[in-house]
Backbone as ProteinMPNN parsed JSONL, in Angstrom:
{"seq_chain_A": "MAAAMAAQTVRGAAEMVLATGEHPAVLKDRVASPGGTTIAGLQALESGGIRAALMAAVEAAARRSVELGKD", "coords_chain_A": {"N_chain_A": [[2.297, -20.778, -1.344], [0.379, -18.815, -1.104], [1.829, -16.675, -0.036], [3.55, -16.144, -2.123], [1.781, -15.368, -4.14], [0.688, -13.093, -2.937], [2.994, -11.463, -2.813], [3.548, -11.185, -5.56], [1.262, -9.673, -6.227], [1.657, -7.254, -4.825], [4.061, -6.478, -6.057], [3.279, -6.234, -8.739], [1.441, -4.079, -8.484], [3.149, -2.088, -7.577], [4.826, -1.879, -9.814], [3.016, -0.89, -11.682], [2.453, 1.644, -10.609], [4.935, 2.852, -10.855], [5.336, 2.67, -13.635], [3.246, 4.091, -14.777], [3.192, 6.498, -13.436], [1.068, 7.493, -12.127], [-0.986, 8.329, -9.283], [-1.415, 5.996, -6.567], [-4.052, 5.886, -5.675], [-5.563, 6.598, -7.856], [-5.182, 4.464, -9.623], [-6.261, 2.429, -8.002], [-8.941, 3.185, -8.006], [-9.565, 2.591, -10.605], [-9.662, -0.187, -10.678], [-11.313, -1.103, -8.657], [-14.451, -1.894, -8.385], [-17.667, -0.651, -7.444], [-19.147, -2.436, -4.817], [-17.754, -4.662, -5.373], [-15.23, -7.338, -5.086], [-12.614, -6.342, -4.653], [-12.981, -3.725, -3.529], [-14.333, -4.423, -1.262], [-12.286, -5.764, 0.177], [-10.532, -3.661, 0.478], [-11.99, -1.918, 2.029], [-12.169, -3.361, 4.378], [-9.488, -3.357, 5.139], [-9.107, -0.612, 5.561], [-10.858, -0.235, 7.695], [-9.584, -1.606, 9.651], [-7.568, 0.069, 10.182], [-5.281, 0.271, 8.571], [-4.083, 2.23, 6.9], [-3.259, 4.332, 8.663], [-1.553, 2.854, 10.221], [0.458, 2.153, 8.427], [1.361, 4.718, 7.695], [2.393, 5.516, 10.15], [4.406, 3.643, 10.528], [6.222, 4.315, 8.444], [6.877, 6.943, 9.2], [8.139, 6.375, 11.734], [10.285, 4.86, 10.896], [11.654, 6.814, 9.382], [12.299, 8.689, 11.364], [14.004, 7.123, 12.945], [16.038, 6.614, 11.156], [17.183, 9.194, 10.88], [18.076, 9.49, 13.476], [20.021, 7.429, 13.617], [21.78, 8.395, 11.717], [23.066, 10.443, 12.999], [25.051, 9.537, 14.516]], "CA_chain_A": [[1.667, -20.273, -2.533], [-0.34, -17.543, -0.79], [2.79, -15.624, 0.086], [4.033, -15.825, -3.466], [0.705, -14.577, -4.784], [0.631, -11.708, -2.292], [4.183, -10.764, -3.235], [3.385, -10.791, -6.94], [0.276, -8.644, -6.239], [2.32, -5.999, -4.461], [5.047, -6.202, -7.109], [2.48, -5.73, -9.864], [0.884, -2.77, -8.151], [4.266, -1.086, -7.563], [5.292, -1.681, -11.192], [1.947, -0.007, -12.355], [2.638, 2.983, -10.194], [6.208, 3.397, -11.503], [5.231, 2.747, -15.09], [2.23, 5.112, -15.234], [3.413, 7.799, -12.806], [-0.184, 7.895, -11.517], [-1.138, 8.052, -7.847], [-2.032, 4.703, -6.353], [-5.502, 5.993, -5.488], [-6.169, 6.628, -9.216], [-5.109, 3.108, -10.115], [-7.189, 1.66, -7.268], [-10.251, 3.531, -8.491], [-9.784, 1.84, -11.908], [-9.854, -1.631, -10.529], [-12.205, -1.368, -7.54], [-15.807, -1.567, -8.769], [-18.566, -0.578, -6.257], [-19.775, -3.736, -4.46], [-16.937, -5.816, -5.831], [-14.345, -7.942, -4.073], [-11.493, -5.463, -4.334], [-13.409, -2.643, -2.647], [-14.668, -5.034, 0.011], [-11.044, -6.027, 0.863], [-9.943, -2.379, 0.806], [-12.787, -1.399, 3.137], [-11.704, -4.107, 5.577], [-8.122, -2.824, 5.555], [-9.339, 0.758, 6.07], [-11.583, -0.372, 8.982], [-8.59, -2.058, 10.614], [-6.571, 1.127, 10.396], [-4.038, 0.021, 7.807], [-3.484, 3.431, 6.379], [-2.643, 4.918, 9.8], [-0.428, 1.977, 10.629], [1.535, 2.321, 7.427], [1.971, 6.013, 7.814], [3.158, 5.561, 11.382], [5.626, 2.856, 10.243], [7.119, 5.136, 7.61], [7.365, 8.047, 10.061], [9.065, 5.814, 12.699], [11.547, 4.477, 10.187], [12.337, 8.066, 8.98], [12.887, 9.25, 12.558], [15.171, 6.27, 13.342], [17.111, 6.873, 10.178], [17.806, 10.422, 11.273], [18.847, 9.192, 14.715], [21.214, 6.645, 13.258], [22.698, 9.229, 10.928], [23.704, 11.42, 13.879], [26.245, 8.894, 15.2]], "C_chain_A": [[0.992, -18.944, -2.337], [0.662, -16.413, -0.668], [3.332, -15.207, -1.254], [3.01, -14.979, -4.187], [0.622, -13.198, -4.228], [1.826, -10.868, -2.722], [4.038, -10.275, -4.692], [2.375, -9.717, -7.088], [0.878, -7.271, -5.921], [3.341, -5.552, -5.532], [4.309, -5.593, -8.295], [1.918, -4.36, -9.675], [1.996, -1.72, -8.191], [4.73, -0.824, -8.949], [4.297, -0.738, -11.957], [2.241, 1.417, -11.922], [3.868, 3.607, -10.849], [6.058, 3.595, -12.984], [4.328, 3.879, -15.534], [2.492, 6.459, -14.643], [2.114, 8.303, -12.128], [-0.184, 7.545, -9.961], [-1.858, 6.722, -7.634], [-3.468, 4.768, -6.234], [-6.234, 5.981, -6.851], [-6.266, 5.211, -9.792], [-6.126, 2.237, -9.344], [-8.587, 1.956, -7.723], [-10.611, 2.807, -9.857], [-10.161, 0.39, -11.722], [-10.924, -2.031, -9.47], [-13.669, -0.995, -7.928], [-16.688, -1.511, -7.476], [-19.174, -1.978, -6.037], [-18.973, -4.888, -4.842], [-16.025, -6.299, -4.733], [-13.156, -7.135, -3.652], [-11.908, -4.397, -3.317], [-13.76, -3.227, -1.289], [-13.36, -5.283, 0.83], [-10.462, -4.639, 1.328], [-10.704, -1.74, 2.017], [-12.378, -2.067, 4.452], [-10.361, -3.59, 6.079], [-8.264, -1.472, 6.176], [-9.94, 0.706, 7.564], [-10.58, -0.8, 10.059], [-7.481, -1.043, 10.836], [-5.269, 0.979, 9.652], [-3.324, 1.251, 7.352], [-2.682, 4.195, 7.519], [-1.4, 4.153, 10.244], [0.752, 2.132, 9.705], [2.201, 3.64, 7.521], [2.818, 6.082, 9.067], [4.458, 4.819, 11.266], [6.669, 3.677, 9.473], [7.707, 6.279, 8.432], [8.405, 7.528, 11.078], [10.376, 5.422, 12.091], [12.353, 5.747, 9.852], [13.045, 8.645, 10.251], [14.124, 8.446, 12.985], [16.292, 6.436, 12.378], [17.871, 8.09, 10.519], [18.623, 10.181, 12.575], [20.155, 8.468, 14.444], [22.249, 7.438, 12.506], [23.464, 10.207, 11.792], [24.938, 10.838, 14.525], [27.539, 9.123, 14.431]], "O_chain_A": [[0.999, -18.071, -3.205], [0.399, -15.305, -1.135], [3.551, -14.019, -1.491], [3.361, -13.964, -4.788], [0.499, -12.227, -4.974], [1.677, -9.671, -2.97], [4.354, -9.13, -5.015], [2.532, -8.875, -7.972], [0.654, -6.285, -6.622], [3.441, -4.366, -5.848], [4.697, -4.536, -8.791], [1.912, -3.552, -10.604], [1.832, -0.632, -8.743], [5.016, 0.324, -9.286], [4.715, 0.091, -12.765], [2.28, 2.318, -12.76], [3.832, 4.74, -11.329], [6.577, 4.559, -13.545], [4.596, 4.549, -16.531], [2.098, 7.475, -15.215], [2.082, 9.422, -11.615], [0.498, 6.641, -9.477], [-2.764, 6.355, -8.382], [-4.144, 3.821, -6.637], [-7.336, 5.449, -6.987], [-7.283, 4.818, -10.363], [-6.787, 1.394, -9.951], [-9.384, 1.023, -7.824], [-11.763, 2.493, -10.156], [-10.898, -0.182, -12.525], [-11.363, -3.181, -9.43], [-14.044, 0.168, -7.784], [-16.444, -2.266, -6.534], [-19.654, -2.609, -6.98], [-19.416, -6.024, -4.675], [-16.021, -5.777, -3.618], [-12.714, -7.188, -2.504], [-11.208, -4.206, -2.322], [-13.512, -2.592, -0.264], [-13.338, -5.04, 2.037], [-9.969, -4.514, 2.449], [-10.099, -1.115, 2.888], [-12.261, -1.416, 5.491], [-10.143, -3.415, 7.278], [-7.636, -1.181, 7.194], [-9.571, 1.464, 8.46], [-10.701, -0.414, 11.222], [-6.554, -1.292, 11.607], [-4.249, 1.522, 10.077], [-2.096, 1.322, 7.405], [-1.552, 4.629, 7.293], [-0.365, 4.725, 10.586], [1.899, 2.229, 10.141], [3.426, 3.74, 7.447], [3.895, 6.676, 9.03], [5.485, 5.243, 11.796], [7.846, 3.708, 9.833], [8.907, 6.545, 8.36], [9.44, 8.165, 11.269], [11.441, 5.618, 12.676], [13.574, 5.769, 10.011], [14.214, 9.028, 10.206], [15.156, 9.017, 13.338], [17.449, 6.395, 12.796], [19.101, 8.074, 10.467], [19.753, 10.655, 12.695], [21.22, 8.825, 14.948], [23.449, 7.195, 12.633], [24.459, 10.761, 11.324], [25.784, 11.577, 15.03], [28.599, 8.664, 14.855]]}, "name": "protein", "num_of_chains": 1, "seq": "MAAAMAAQTVRGAAEMVLATGEHPAVLKDRVASPGGTTIAGLQALESGGIRAALMAAVEAAARRSVELGKD"}
């Protein structure tokens, strides 16, 4: 059940970005009230380095894609 809920959350967020054309940070600011649960979770993710990890993952995948395309 938790995996399904997490997947639906990500799906909903992605659909909002695509439907509105707004930057995810703008949408985050609309739902994350100061001192609330959403901002607390986001702060924990940031403290754990999630942004840097996601950026590194995208960069690694892009580099590997280029490497595979050279064959």
